[in-house]
C-alpha positions as a printed Julia matrix, in Angstrom:
185×3 Matrix{Float64}:
 -18.52    2.04   13.64
 -16.06   -1.36   13.6
 -13.14   -0.84   10.94
 -11.31   -4.12    9.53
  -7.86   -3.35    8.27
  -4.26   -5.12    7.23
  -1.5    -3.17    6.5
   0.68   -5.94    4.96
   1.54   -9.6     4.46
   3.39   -8.87    7.61
   0.62   -7.85   10.29
  -2.54   -9.36   11.02
  -6.28   -8.38   10.32
  -6.81   -5.69   13.0
  -9.72   -4.47   14.12
 -10.07   -0.75   15.3
 -13.25    1.11   16.98
 -13.94    4.0    19.29
 -14.86    2.07   22.57
 -16.59    4.95   25.18
 -13.2     7.66   25.31
 -10.61    5.23   23.86
  -9.0     4.18   20.66
  -8.76    0.11   20.4
  -7.35   -2.17   18.01
  -7.58   -5.47   18.2
  -6.72   -8.76   16.16
  -9.42   -9.54   14.03
  -9.07  -13.43   14.35
  -9.33  -14.12   17.85
 -10.18  -10.22   19.48
  -6.84  -10.11   21.41
  -6.38   -6.56   22.5
  -3.18   -4.89   20.81
  -3.46   -1.46   21.49
  -5.33    1.19   23.95
  -5.11    5.16   23.85
  -7.61    6.71   25.97
  -8.4     9.78   23.71
  -6.8    12.49   26.42
  -3.58   10.79   26.51
  -3.5    10.96   22.75
  -0.2    13.06   21.71
  -0.14   12.6    18.12
  -2.26   12.02   15.0
  -0.88   12.27   11.8
  -2.38   11.54    8.41
  -0.41   10.63    5.44
  -1.14    9.48    2.05
   1.17    5.96    1.14
   1.01    3.4    -1.8
  -0.71    0.5    -1.64
   0.26   -1.03   -5.0
  -0.76    0.72   -7.79
  -3.13    2.92   -5.97
  -2.5     5.72   -3.25
  -4.32    5.24    0.54
  -4.92    7.83    3.75
  -3.18    6.08    6.8
  -3.97    7.51    9.88
  -1.54    6.88   12.83
  -2.3     7.42   16.19
   0.55    8.16   18.86
  -0.22    7.18   22.7
   1.96    9.02   25.37
   4.59    6.01   25.62
   5.01    6.54   21.95
   3.38    3.31   20.55
   1.05    3.73   17.6
  -2.8     2.78   15.94
  -2.28    2.71   12.49
  -5.47    2.05   10.15
  -5.73    2.98    6.31
  -8.62    3.51    3.75
  -7.12    0.3     2.03
  -6.91   -3.05    3.29
  -4.03   -5.77    1.88
  -5.87   -8.81    0.47
  -2.44  -10.29   -1.45
   0.57   -9.16   -2.72
   0.09   -6.37   -5.04
  -3.74   -6.74   -4.51
  -5.58   -3.75   -1.71
  -9.08   -3.08   -1.39
 -11.0    -0.08   -1.06
 -12.12    0.55    2.89
 -12.88    3.98    2.64
 -16.66    3.06    3.99
 -15.12    2.5     7.42
 -12.64    4.32    7.27
 -14.09    7.67    6.56
 -16.58    7.06    9.48
 -14.11    6.46   12.1
 -11.61    9.07   11.23
 -14.81   11.48   11.66
 -15.55   10.15   15.02
 -11.87   10.09   15.94
 -11.66   13.71   15.01
 -14.72   14.6    16.87
 -13.72   12.52   19.88
 -10.44   13.94   20.31
 -11.72   17.7    19.86
 -12.0    18.5    23.63
  -8.29   17.51   23.25
  -6.92   19.24   20.82
  -4.65   21.95   22.89
  -2.56   18.57   23.71
  -2.13   16.92   20.61
  -0.14   17.58   17.41
  -2.2    17.08   14.37
  -0.03   16.54   11.46
  -0.31   16.03    7.33
   2.06   13.99    5.48
   5.07   11.45    5.75
   7.79   11.53    8.75
  11.48   14.02    8.07
  12.74   10.58    8.54
  10.99    9.01    6.11
  11.67   11.35    3.61
  15.2    12.17    4.31
  15.38    7.93    3.69
  13.75    8.68    0.28
  15.82   11.66   -0.38
  18.86    9.7     0.1
  18.02    6.52   -1.6
  16.77    8.77   -4.85
  19.67   10.78   -4.51
  22.08    7.94   -5.1
  20.17    5.92   -7.69
  20.65    9.52   -9.59
  24.13    9.89   -8.77
  25.48    6.04   -9.54
  23.88    6.79  -12.57
  24.9     9.69  -13.0
  28.65    8.29  -13.23
  28.34    4.95  -14.96
  27.01    7.15  -17.32
  30.0     9.34  -17.57
  32.21    6.28  -17.54
  29.98    4.12  -20.21
  29.25    7.29  -22.64
  31.88    9.68  -21.89
  35.03    8.03  -21.29
  34.7     3.95  -22.62
  32.35    5.85  -25.65
  30.21    2.73  -25.53
  26.43    4.18  -26.94
  25.07    1.87  -24.57
  25.39    4.43  -21.41
  23.14    6.97  -22.75
  20.06    4.61  -21.46
  21.56    5.26  -17.78
  20.28    9.3   -18.84
  16.8     8.55  -18.12
  17.6     6.55  -14.57
  19.43    9.45  -13.5
  17.24   11.73  -14.49
  14.06    9.29  -12.6
  16.74    9.67   -9.4
  16.52   13.32   -9.74
  12.71   13.51  -10.16
  12.14   11.65   -7.19
  15.23   13.14   -5.47
  12.83   16.12   -5.78
   9.57   14.85   -4.67
  11.23   13.7    -1.52
  13.08   16.39   -0.44
  12.93   16.32    3.24
  10.56   19.15    4.51
   8.48   18.57    8.01
   4.98   17.57    7.66
   2.45   20.61    7.93
  -0.25   21.22   10.62
  -3.94   20.59   10.31
  -7.03   21.76   11.77
  -8.59   18.99   13.09
 -11.99   20.59   13.04
 -12.3    19.81    9.73
 -12.32   15.99    9.8
 -14.76   16.0    12.99
 -18.45   16.29   12.67
 -20.94   14.53   10.83
 -20.29   12.71    7.38
 -23.07   14.66    5.57
 -20.94   17.88    6.05
């Protein structure tokens, strides 16, 4: 099965599929091959939930021995702020990929969750928003005694909440067998 995807505005439409013992990604428009990773050379598979406009999607990132990555998701970018659901081709490809990787599972790191670098970046950004809002709240409301400073309290609260949501933690390991097999399981 071929999965047609487009990650975002800056990327072309791609076709991702299993070709024998390889995961292949090529441009949908002209068919030129972008990446090919032999299943026996896969080093990491990461499943993560990412934003797709107002919705969320599952993105699978498969990393080869040279660090290059093939990424495909359960939603396809259509236009800014608009994504369409393509789970009907995503799910069979994800199952077939995991089934094909089962003989090589001892050499592969199967991870669920965002990378630690992403979590740190979002944690620091959220913390900065909370800190700046709190500083301006103190200056405007408590020092300059302007009631308008109270409008910064919810922003500081949201920043603290987001920092807690993105607190840095390692992604969890998962058993690839739960995604391998037939769709009827």
